[in-house]
N, C-alpha and C positions, 0 to 999 in steps of 0.2 A: 267729730273724730273718727268714728263708726261709719259715717258716709264718704269722708275722704280716703279711709282705707280700701272702701269699696271701689272706688272710683280708680284708685291706684292698682289694685288687683285685676279689674276688668283692663285697664292700660297695658298692664304685665302680659297678660295671658293673649290680649290681641297683638303685641309686638313677638312674642314667641310662636305665635302661629304664623305672623307673616316671617320669621323667619325660616319656618318649616317648608314654606313652599320652594317648589322646584324654582332656581334662578333667582329666588327674591334675595334682596340685601335689606340689612338694616335701616340704612339711609343712603340717599342719592346726594353724592357732594361734589364739588368740583376743587382738584389738588392743584392749586396753583404755582406753588415754589417748589415741591419735593420731586426732583427729577429720577428718583428711584420708585416711585408710585405712578399707578395709571391716572390721567386727567381725570377721567370719570369711571366710577365703579359700578353702571347700572346698563344691561344690556336688554332691557323692557322698554325704557325712556330713553329717547335720544338727547344728548348733553346739551345743554343751555347754549353754548358756546365751543369753539375748537381754535386750537392756537395754528397759525399758517406762517411758515417760514418764507419771506417774499425775497425772491432773487430777481422778480421782474423780467426773467427767461423763459416765456412760458413753454416755447416749443422746444427747450434744450433739456434732455434727460439728464446731461452731464453737471448741470447748473446746480452749484451746491452752496456758492457764497452766498451767505443770507443777507440782505441789508439791514432787515430787523425783523421781530415775531410782531405779527399782527393777532390779534384776539377778535374773532368775527362771532355774530351770533351765529348760530348753528343753521338755523333756516335760510339765514340770507346767504351763508356759505354754499348751501346745497343750490338755491335756486342762481346762485351767480356761476356754480360749476355748469350748472343744465345749459347754459347759453353756448358754452362750446363742446362740452361732451355728448350732450343729446338736444341740440337746438331744435326750436320750435318747426322750423321749415320743413323737417324730417317728416311731420304729421301731415303735413299738406302736400308734400312733392311725392311722397312712397305710400303704395298701398299697404295698408296695416299699420302705418309709422306713427300714429297716435298709440297703438296699444305697445309699441317698440319704444317709444318716449316714457311710457308709462312706466316699463319695466326697468328702464334707465334711470329713473327716476328712485326708485327703491334700492339698486344697485350703486348708485353713486352717494346716496346719504347712508346707507350700511356699510360701504368701503370706509367711508371718512370716521364715521362712529365707533366702527372693530378699532381702529388705531389711537381712538380715545381713550380705549377701555384697556389698553397694552403699557407696558411700563415704554416711555417715548424712547422711538429709535434715534432722534435727532437733537441736538442740542448746540448751541452756539454762545460764546461767552459764557458758559456756566448757566446756560437758560435753556431750558428745554422746549421742544414743539411738536405738535402731532403729525404736519403733513408740510409737504413742500408745494408752493404754488404753480409749480410745472408738472410736464408729463411724466415726472419722476413717482408723481402720486395723481392727483387731479388739478387741471388748469383752472386755477382760481384767478381771474383777471376781471376786475372791478369795472374796466374801461372798456371791455367787450359789450359792445351793442346788438340786438336784434329788432325787427319788427315789432310794433306793439301786439299785432296778433300772434306771432311767435311767443313772443314774452308770457302772452297770456296762457297760451299752450304749455309750456314748460312750465309755469307756477300752478297751473291747476294738477299737473301730474304729480307736482311735489304735494302739494296740498290735499290731494285724494288719497293718497299714500301712505301720509306721514306716520302711521299707526301699524304698516306693515313690516314684517320681520321674515327674513329669509333663514329657516333652520335646515339642517341635514340629517338624516338619520345616522348615529353611530353604528359601528360594526358589532359592538359589544353591548348596543343597547342605548336608550335615551337618544337625546340629539345635541347638535352644536349650532352655536351662532356663526355662521358663513362669514368667511372673508372675501367678497364678490367682486374679483377680479374681471375686469371688462376689457374689451380691445376692439378699435375701430382697425379692422384689418386690411381696408381701402380695396376688398376686393368688391369688381364689378359682377364677378360671376356668383348665381345666386348658389350658397351652400345650403347644405340638407338641414332641415330644423333640427337644432339640436346636436348637429354634429360638430367637428373640431377639424380645422385646419392640422395638415402635417406639422408634427412636430411640437405640438402641446397636447399634456393631458387631458383626457375629456372630464368636462364636469367641475373646472374649476374654473371657468373663464366665460363671459358673454362674447360671443364675437357678433357685430351689427351683421355681417351678410346672412349669417345661419340664423341670427334673432328675428330678421327681416324676411327670411323666408316662413317662418313660424307664423308671422305678424299676416304675411300674404295668404296664408292658410286658414285664416279666422282666427287665430288662437290669442286669447287674450293675455294681459300682462301677467299674471301668475304662472300660466301654464308656459310662456316664455322662461319664466324665471326657472321654474321647475325642471324645464329640457335643459337648459343653458349648465346649471349647478348641480346633476345628478350624475356622478361618476358611473354609477352600476345601481342595479335594483337594490342591493341590501341596504346602498346609502342613499336612497333618495331624498331629494330637497323638496322642501314643503313653505308654503308661507303662512304665517301665524298673524293673528290680531290680538295681542294681550289683554284682556279684559281689565 
């Protein structure tokens, strides 16, 4: 009995210590049914899966009619999204493209991850989901194919950055888990590294033309992310790898 009490006391102390750590949670669990609560409650470990509203109209930002909700293993979701959002051909055809798609792997993962930790934005027929399958969020199209070499590049980008998380300093101290918007602005002109096109607030989106300029200058994926998600010096973004 004394040994059992000692073990119990040690376990209780460990749980209290874990709960006291910044950003720690007592447990990480998937919430499948309650639409009043986040699907996932951990910002140190990505969710095991994500709920996707399937419209089948991937390029239509106004498409909100959901055919069904699909629960997808999270890493498979990110790798599928990469085929459209940050395709592997960029690494071969654009100078510095490998660094760009590596940064994109972090952004695509964390964008989806962020929404699993929020109260669900979307619901249909009483069931909630985290993201649409189209440009309203990120394009999830399992039918999308790329060459074997390109697929290997995007898969490597995802695997090599899986533990990286983008944080941003808060004005009052501490840091926040960034919601990393990104935009393929379609501009053929080289944007300034870390710059922002007219009409957008600086530090909240990664733009392809600007990020590729960073990559061409020899900056790595982490540096591209820091430049893209830093609105000002007092709110500098940084990349962490939780232990």
